[in-house]
Structure formats: structure tokens, C-alpha cells
MARBA-3410 file (N, C-alpha, C, O; in Angstrom, 1 decimal):
152
-15.0,-11.7,41.7,-14.0,-10.8,40.8,-12.6,-10.8,41.7,-11.5,-11.1,41.2 ~ -12.6,-10.6,43.1,-11.4,-10.2,43.8,-11.0,-11.8,43.9,-9.9,-12.1,43.5 ~ -11.7,-12.5,44.4,-11.1,-14.2,44.4,-10.7,-14.7,43.5,-10.0,-15.7,43.6 ~ -11.2,-14.2,42.1,-10.8,-15.2,40.8,-9.4,-14.3,40.5,-8.5,-14.9,39.9 ~ -9.1,-12.9,41.0,-8.0,-12.2,40.5,-6.9,-12.7,41.7,-5.7,-12.7,41.4
-7.1,-13.1,42.8,-6.1,-13.5,44.0,-5.9,-15.2,43.2,-4.7,-15.6,43.0 ~ -6.7,-15.8,43.0,-6.3,-17.5,42.6,-5.6,-17.3,41.6,-4.6,-18.0,41.6 ~ -5.6,-16.5,40.6,-5.2,-16.3,39.2,-3.6,-16.0,39.2,-2.8,-16.4,38.3 ~ -3.2,-15.2,40.4,-2.0,-14.9,40.5,-1.1,-15.8,41.4,0.0,-15.5,41.6 ~ -1.6,-17.0,41.9,-0.9,-18.0,42.5,-0.8,-19.2,41.9,-1.7,-19.5,41.0
0.4,-20.1,42.2,0.6,-21.3,41.4,-0.1,-22.5,42.0,-0.4,-22.6,43.2 ~ -0.4,-23.4,41.1,-1.2,-24.6,41.6,-0.5,-25.1,43.2,0.8,-25.2,43.2 ~ -1.1,-25.4,43.9,-0.7,-26.2,45.0,-0.6,-25.2,46.4,-0.5,-25.6,47.5 ~ -0.5,-23.9,46.0,-0.2,-22.9,47.0,-1.0,-22.8,48.1,-2.3,-22.8,47.9 ~ -0.6,-22.8,49.1,-1.6,-22.4,50.2,-1.8,-20.7,50.6,-1.0,-19.9,51.0
-3.2,-20.6,50.4,-3.9,-19.0,50.8,-4.0,-19.2,52.2,-4.4,-20.2,52.8 ~ -3.4,-18.1,52.8,-3.7,-18.1,54.3,-4.2,-16.7,54.5,-3.6,-15.7,54.1 ~ -5.5,-16.6,55.3,-6.2,-15.8,55.4,-6.5,-15.3,57.0,-6.6,-16.1,57.9 ~ -6.6,-13.8,57.4,-7.1,-13.8,58.8,-8.5,-14.3,59.0,-9.3,-14.2,58.1 ~ -8.7,-14.8,60.2,-9.9,-15.1,60.6,-10.6,-13.8,61.0,-10.4,-13.2,62.1
-11.5,-13.2,59.9,-12.1,-12.1,60.2,-13.5,-11.9,60.8,-14.1,-10.8,60.7 ~ -14.0,-13.3,61.5,-15.2,-13.1,62.3,-15.5,-12.0,63.0,-14.7,-11.7,63.9 ~ -16.4,-11.2,63.0,-16.8,-10.2,64.1,-15.5,-9.2,63.9,-14.9,-8.8,64.9 ~ -15.2,-8.9,62.8,-14.1,-7.6,62.7,-14.8,-6.4,62.8,-14.3,-5.4,63.4 ~ -15.9,-6.4,62.4,-16.9,-5.2,62.6,-17.2,-4.7,64.1,-17.5,-3.5,64.3
-17.0,-5.7,65.1,-17.1,-5.5,66.5,-15.7,-5.1,67.1,-15.6,-4.4,68.1 ~ -14.7,-5.7,66.3,-13.2,-5.5,66.8,-12.6,-4.1,66.1,-11.8,-3.5,66.8 ~ -12.8,-3.8,65.2,-12.3,-2.4,64.4,-13.4,-0.9,65.1,-14.5,-0.8,65.4 ~ -12.2,0.1,65.1,-13.0,1.3,65.5,-12.8,1.9,64.1,-11.7,2.1,63.7 ~ -13.8,2.1,63.5,-14.0,3.0,62.3,-15.5,3.9,62.4,-16.4,3.3,61.8
-15.7,5.1,63.0,-16.8,5.5,63.1,-17.6,6.0,61.9,-18.7,5.6,61.8 ~ -17.0,6.8,61.1,-17.9,7.5,60.0,-16.8,7.3,58.8,-15.7,6.8,58.8 ~ -17.7,8.3,57.5,-16.6,8.3,56.0,-17.0,7.1,55.5,-18.0,6.3,55.7 ~ -15.8,7.2,54.5,-15.6,6.1,53.6,-15.5,4.9,54.2,-16.3,4.0,54.1 ~ -14.2,4.8,55.1,-13.6,3.7,55.8,-14.8,2.9,56.2,-14.9,1.7,56.1
-15.8,3.7,56.7,-16.7,2.7,57.5,-17.5,2.1,56.5,-17.7,0.9,56.5 ~ -17.9,3.0,55.5,-19.0,2.0,54.3,-18.4,1.1,54.2,-18.9,0.0,54.4 ~ -16.8,1.2,53.7,-16.2,-0.1,53.0,-16.0,-1.2,53.9,-16.0,-2.3,53.4 ~ -15.8,-0.9,55.5,-15.9,-1.9,56.1,-17.3,-2.5,56.5,-17.3,-3.7,56.7 ~ -18.5,-1.8,56.6,-19.6,-2.5,56.7,-20.3,-2.9,55.8,-21.3,-3.5,56.0
-19.9,-2.8,54.4,-20.6,-3.4,53.2,-19.6,-4.5,52.6,-19.9,-5.1,51.6 ~ -18.7,-4.8,53.3,-17.5,-6.1,52.8,-18.1,-7.3,53.3,-18.6,-7.2,54.4 ~ -18.3,-8.5,52.7,-18.6,-9.7,52.7,-17.5,-10.2,53.0,-16.8,-10.3,51.9 ~ -16.9,-10.6,54.2,-15.6,-11.1,54.4,-16.0,-12.7,54.3,-15.2,-13.5,53.8 ~ -17.1,-13.1,54.7,-17.5,-14.8,54.6,-17.7,-15.1,52.9,-17.3,-16.1,52.4
-18.2,-14.1,52.4,-18.3,-14.5,50.8,-17.2,-14.3,50.0,-17.2,-14.9,49.0 ~ -16.0,-13.5,50.4,-14.8,-13.6,49.8,-14.3,-14.8,50.4,-14.1,-15.6,49.6 ~ -14.2,-15.1,51.4,-13.4,-16.6,52.0,-13.9,-17.5,51.2,-13.1,-18.0,50.5 ~ -15.5,-17.9,51.1,-15.8,-19.0,50.5,-15.8,-19.0,49.0,-15.7,-20.1,48.4 ~ -15.9,-17.9,48.3,-15.5,-17.9,47.1,-13.9,-18.2,46.7,-13.6,-18.8,45.7
-13.1,-17.7,47.6,-11.5,-18.1,47.6,-11.4,-19.7,47.9,-10.5,-20.3,47.3 ~ -12.2,-20.2,48.7,-12.1,-21.9,49.2,-12.5,-22.5,47.7,-11.8,-23.4,47.2 ~ -13.9,-21.9,47.1,-14.2,-22.7,46.0,-13.1,-22.6,44.8,-12.7,-23.7,44.4 ~ -12.9,-21.7,44.4,-12.0,-21.3,43.5,-10.5,-21.8,43.6,-9.9,-22.2,42.7 ~ -10.0,-21.7,45.0,-8.5,-22.3,45.1,-8.7,-24.1,45.0,-7.8,-24.8,44.5
-9.9,-24.6,45.4,-9.7,-26.0,45.5,-9.6,-26.4,43.9,-8.8,-27.2,43.5 ~ -10.4,-25.7,43.1,-10.3,-25.9,41.3,-8.7,-25.8,41.0,-8.1,-26.5,40.1 ~ -8.1,-25.1,41.7,-6.5,-25.1,41.3,-5.8,-25.9,42.2,-4.6,-25.7,42.3 ~ -6.4,-26.9,43.0,-5.3,-27.5,43.9,-4.8,-27.0,44.8,-3.7,-27.5,45.2 ~ -5.3,-25.8,45.4,-4.8,-24.8,46.4,-5.4,-25.2,47.5,-6.1,-26.2,47.4
-5.3,-24.4,48.8,-6.0,-24.7,50.2,-6.1,-23.7,50.9,-5.2,-22.9,50.8 ~ -6.9,-23.4,51.5,-7.2,-21.9,52.2,-7.1,-22.2,53.6,-7.9,-23.0,54.0 ~ -6.2,-21.6,54.5,-6.1,-21.8,55.8,-6.5,-20.5,56.4,-6.2,-19.4,55.9 ~ -7.2,-20.6,57.6,-7.6,-19.5,58.5,-6.8,-19.4,59.6,-6.7,-20.4,60.3 ~ -6.0,-17.9,60.0,-5.4,-18.0,61.1,-5.8,-16.6,62.0,-6.4,-15.6,61.6
-5.4,-17.0,63.3,-5.9,-15.9,64.3,-5.1,-14.6,64.0,-3.9,-14.5,64.0 ~ -6.1,-13.5,63.7,-5.0,-12.3,63.3,-4.3,-11.5,64.6,-3.5,-10.6,64.4 ~ -4.6,-11.9,66.0,-4.2,-11.3,67.1,-2.7,-11.0,66.8,-2.0,-11.9,66.3 ~ -2.3,-9.9,67.1,-0.9,-9.2,67.3,-0.1,-9.5,65.9,1.1,-9.4,65.9 ~ -0.8,-9.7,64.8,0.0,-9.9,63.6,0.6,-8.6,63.3,1.7,-8.6,62.8
0.0,-7.5,63.6,0.4,-6.0,62.8,1.3,-5.5,63.7,1.8,-4.4,63.5 ~ 1.4,-6.0,64.7,2.2,-5.5,66.1,3.5,-6.0,66.4,4.4,-5.4,66.9 ~ 3.7,-7.5,65.9,4.8,-8.4,66.2,5.9,-8.1,65.0,5.7,-7.9,63.9 ~ 7.0,-8.1,65.5,8.2,-7.9,64.6,8.4,-9.2,64.0,8.7,-10.1,64.8 ~ 8.5,-9.6,62.8,9.1,-10.7,62.1,10.4,-11.2,62.4,10.8,-12.4,62.6
11.1,-10.2,62.6,12.5,-10.4,62.7,13.2,-10.8,64.2,14.3,-11.3,64.3 ~ 12.4,-10.4,65.2,12.8,-10.2,66.7,11.9,-10.8,67.6,12.3,-11.2,68.7 ~ 10.4,-10.9,67.1,9.6,-11.3,67.8,8.9,-10.4,68.6,7.9,-10.8,69.2 ~ 9.3,-9.2,68.8,9.3,-7.9,69.8,7.6,-7.3,69.6,7.3,-6.7,68.5 ~ 6.6,-7.6,70.6,5.4,-7.4,70.0,5.0,-6.0,70.9,4.9,-5.9,72.1
4.7,-4.9,70.1,4.4,-3.7,71.0,3.5,-2.8,69.9,3.9,-2.4,68.8 ~ 2.4,-2.5,70.5,1.3,-1.7,69.6,2.0,-0.8,68.9,1.9,-0.7,67.7 ~ 2.9,0.2,69.7,3.4,1.2,68.8,4.3,1.0,67.6,4.8,1.9,66.9 ~ 4.7,-0.5,67.3,5.5,-0.5,66.3,4.7,-0.5,64.8,5.4,-0.5,63.8 ~ 3.3,-0.6,64.8,2.8,-0.3,64.0,2.2,1.2,64.0,1.2,1.6,64.6
3.4,2.2,63.2,3.4,3.6,63.3,2.1,4.1,62.3,1.6,5.2,62.7 ~ 1.8,3.6,61.3,0.5,3.9,60.5,0.0,3.0,59.8,0.5,1.8,60.0 ~ -1.0,3.1,59.0,-1.8,2.2,58.2,-1.0,1.6,57.5,-1.3,0.4,57.1 ~ 0.2,2.3,57.0,1.2,1.5,55.9,2.7,1.2,56.4,3.5,0.8,55.6 ~ 2.9,1.6,57.7,4.3,1.6,57.9,4.8,0.9,59.4,4.3,1.3,60.5
5.5,-0.1,59.4,5.9,-0.7,60.5,7.2,-0.3,61.0,8.0,0.0,60.1 ~ 7.6,-0.2,62.2,8.8,0.2,62.6,8.9,-0.6,63.9,8.1,-0.4,64.9 ~ 9.9,-1.4,64.0,10.2,-2.3,65.2,10.8,-1.1,66.4,11.7,-0.3,66.0 ~ 10.3,-1.1,67.6,10.9,0.0,68.3,12.1,-0.5,69.2,12.8,0.2,70.0 ~ 12.3,-2.1,69.1,13.4,-2.4,69.9,14.7,-2.6,68.9,15.8,-2.5,69.4
14.5,-2.8,67.5,15.8,-2.9,66.9,15.7,-2.0,65.8,16.8,-1.7,65.4 ~ 14.7,-1.4,65.3,14.3,-0.6,64.2,14.2,-1.3,62.8,14.3,-0.6,61.8 ~ 13.9,-2.4,62.9,13.6,-3.1,61.6,12.1,-2.3,60.9,11.1,-2.3,61.6 ~ 12.3,-1.8,59.9,11.3,-1.1,58.9,10.5,-1.5,57.7,11.1,-1.4,56.6 ~ 9.4,-1.8,57.8,8.9,-2.3,56.5,7.4,-2.0,56.1,6.5,-1.7,56.9
7.2,-2.2,55.1,5.6,-2.1,54.7,4.5,-2.9,55.9,4.6,-4.2,56.1 ~ 3.7,-2.2,56.5,2.8,-3.0,57.6,2.1,-3.9,57.1,1.8,-4.8,57.9 ~ 1.7,-4.1,55.8,0.9,-5.3,55.2,1.8,-6.3,55.2,1.7,-7.2,56.0 ~ 2.8,-6.3,54.5,3.9,-6.9,54.1,4.6,-7.9,55.6,4.9,-9.0,55.6 ~ 4.6,-7.0,56.5,5.2,-7.2,58.0,4.1,-8.1,58.5,4.5,-9.2,59.1
2.7,-7.7,58.3,1.7,-8.5,59.0,1.4,-10.0,58.3,0.9,-11.0,58.9 ~ 1.8,-10.0,57.0,1.7,-11.0,56.1,2.8,-11.9,56.5,2.4,-13.1,56.6 ~ 4.1,-11.7,56.8,5.0,-12.7,57.2,4.6,-13.1,58.7,5.1,-14.2,59.1 ~ 3.8,-12.5,59.4,3.5,-12.9,60.8,2.5,-14.0,60.6,2.7,-15.1,61.1 ~ 1.5,-13.8,59.9,0.0,-14.6,59.6,1.0,-16.0,58.9,0.8,-17.1,59.4
2.1,-16.0,57.6,3.0,-16.9,57.5,3.4,-17.7,58.5,3.3,-18.9,58.5 ~ 3.9,-17.2,59.5,4.8,-17.6,60.5,3.8,-18.7,61.4,4.0,-19.9,61.6 ~ 2.6,-17.7,61.8,1.6,-18.5,62.5,1.0,-19.9,61.8,0.9,-20.9,62.4 ~ 0.7,-19.6,60.4,0.4,-20.7,59.7,1.4,-22.0,59.8,1.0,-23.1,60.1 ~ 2.9,-21.7,59.6,3.7,-22.6,60.0,4.1,-23.0,61.0,4.6,-24.1,61.0
3.9,-22.4,62.1,3.8,-23.2,63.7,2.6,-24.1,63.7,2.6,-25.3,63.9 ~ 1.7,-23.4,63.4,0.2,-24.5,63.5,0.6,-25.8,62.8,0.0,-26.8,63.2 ~ 1.6,-26.0,61.9,2.0,-27.3,61.2,3.3,-27.8,62.1,3.9,-28.8,61.9 ~ 3.5,-26.9,62.8,4.9,-27.3,63.9,6.1,-27.3,62.8,7.1,-28.0,62.9 ~ 6.0,-26.4,61.9,7.3,-26.1,60.9,7.7,-24.9,61.6,7.0,-23.9,61.6
9.2,-24.9,62.6,9.5,-23.7,62.9,9.7,-22.7,61.7,10.1,-23.2,60.7 ~ 9.4,-21.3,61.8,9.4,-20.3,60.7,10.6,-20.3,60.4,10.9,-20.3,59.2 ~ 11.7,-20.3,61.4,13.3,-20.0,60.7,13.8,-21.2,59.9,14.7,-21.1,59.1 ~ 13.0,-22.7,60.3,13.4,-23.6,59.3,12.6,-23.5,58.1,12.9,-24.2,57.1 ~ 11.8,-22.9,58.1,11.0,-22.9,56.5,11.5,-21.7,55.7,11.3,-21.5,54.5
12.1,-20.9,56.6,11.9,-19.6,55.5,13.0,-19.8,54.1,12.7,-19.2,53.0 ~ 14.0,-20.7,54.1,14.4,-20.9,52.6,13.5,-21.7,51.6,13.9,-21.9,50.4 ~ 12.6,-22.3,52.1,11.6,-23.1,51.1,10.2,-22.5,51.1,9.3,-23.0,50.4 ~ 10.0,-21.3,52.0,8.7,-20.8,51.8,8.9,-19.1,51.6,9.7,-18.3,52.1 ~ 7.8,-18.9,50.6,7.6,-17.3,50.4,6.6,-17.0,50.7,5.7,-17.8,50.9
6.4,-15.6,50.9,5.2,-14.7,50.9,5.1,-13.8,49.6,5.9,-13.0,49.1 ~ 3.8,-14.3,49.0,3.9,-13.6,47.5,2.8,-12.2,47.9,2.0,-12.6,48.8 ~ 2.6,-11.1,47.5,1.6,-10.3,47.5,1.9,-9.5,46.0,2.9,-9.2,45.3 ~ 0.1,-9.3,45.8,-0.2,-8.5,44.6,-1.2,-7.4,45.3,-1.9,-7.7,46.3 ~ -1.2,-6.0,44.4,-2.3,-5.3,44.7,-3.2,-5.3,43.8,-3.1,-5.1,42.6
-4.3,-5.6,44.3,-5.5,-5.8,43.2,-6.7,-4.6,43.4,-7.2,-4.4,44.5 ~ -7.0,-3.8,42.2,-7.9,-2.8,42.0,-9.2,-3.3,42.8,-9.7,-4.4,42.5 ~ -9.9,-2.5,43.8,-11.0,-2.9,44.3,-11.9,-1.7,43.9,-11.3,-0.7,43.7 ~ -13.4,-1.6,43.6,-14.2,-1.0,43.8,-13.8,0.0,42.2,-13.6,-0.7,41.2 ~ -13.6,1.4,42.3,-13.4,2.1,41.0,-12.1,2.2,41.0,-11.7,3.4,40.9
-11.1,1.3,41.1,-9.9,1.4,40.8,-9.1,2.5,42.3,-7.9,2.4,42.4 ~ -9.6,3.0,42.9,-8.9,3.7,43.8,-8.5,2.9,45.1,-7.4,3.1,45.5 ~ -9.1,2.2,45.5,-8.9,1.3,46.6,-8.3,0.2,46.2,-8.7,-0.3,45.1 ~ -7.1,-0.4,47.1,-6.7,-1.6,46.7,-6.7,-2.5,47.7,-6.7,-2.2,48.9 ~ -6.7,-3.8,47.2,-6.8,-4.9,48.2,-5.3,-5.9,48.1,-5.1,-6.4,47.0
-4.6,-5.9,49.1,-3.2,-6.7,49.0,-3.8,-8.4,49.2,-4.5,-8.8,50.1 ~ -3.2,-9.0,48.3,-3.4,-10.4,48.4,-2.0,-11.0,48.5,-1.0,-10.7,47.9 ~ -2.2,-12.0,49.3,-1.2,-12.5,50.1,-1.1,-14.1,50.1,-2.0,-14.8,50.5 ~ 0.1,-14.7,49.4,0.0,-16.3,49.7,1.1,-16.8,50.3,2.0,-16.0,50.5 ~ 1.1,-18.1,50.7,2.2,-18.8,51.1,2.6,-20.1,50.3,1.8,-21.1,50.1
3.6,-19.9,49.9,4.2,-21.3,49.3,5.3,-22.0,50.1,6.3,-21.5,50.6 ~ 4.9,-23.1,50.1,5.6,-24.0,51.0,6.3,-25.1,50.3,7.0,-25.9,50.9
END
């Protein structure tokens, strides 16, 4: 369902870039409550395999990127600091004051890592590259998943 929704919203030929979520349950500190249940019941590998299968049918590719520091790095000035991520939803660069939704900020860094992996400097590709995002309902409609895609 989620993978179908993501693929439905993108153009044919788009590259879908995901964070490598291997061992996320060991890296993320969620101890109790609804967030813990969501984390421990989510099948990241299954989502990735469904996305790869459905993306291939639309002529799209799925790339996997190392997520380290993507939520802490400023996409404008490259300043990386843990305190830049003020909350789950807010990013504020402590060096120059750049402010953006934290998920969108992280998606720009994921895009940049993807472009650098292909030896395309992010600054050279910005005019022809876009990051698209859409919120998709998950579960009973209360939770949302932000789907991100890179068009080059």
C-alpha cells in the first residue's frame, strides 16, 4: 500500500533515494509507547523490496544512501551539528540561521549524497534536480510517512 502510493506520485524514470535503514532498531533510542511499537513492527526491508519491484515496473530506480548526519547537516552551508535538529520536525542551522522542516532538510542531504555518489556536485545539479515530497497516510490516518523522490 505505501510503496504503491509512493510510486504512484512520481514520474517514470525518477530515482527514489532511501536511507539505508539496516539495523535502525539498534541505532534509534525509543524505549516505550506508540513510537516504540511503530518502530519495532515496521518492516523496512519489505518496504524497500516492494518499492524496488514497483519502481522497476515504472522505469524508476531505487538507490540506498548512508543516513549518517543527514538530519544534522545544513544543506545550505554544510555546517553539521547535532543541535541543528531542534525537534522531530524543525531544523535550524546554528551557524547561519537557515530554517526548514527537518524532513525536507534531511531529504536535501540525502539527495546531495546521492548526487555526490555519481560524482555530480550538488551545486551543479540544483537547477536540474528536484526533491519531491508528499505525505501519505499510514495506519489509521493519524500517522504520516513522508515519501521523497529525486528527479535528475
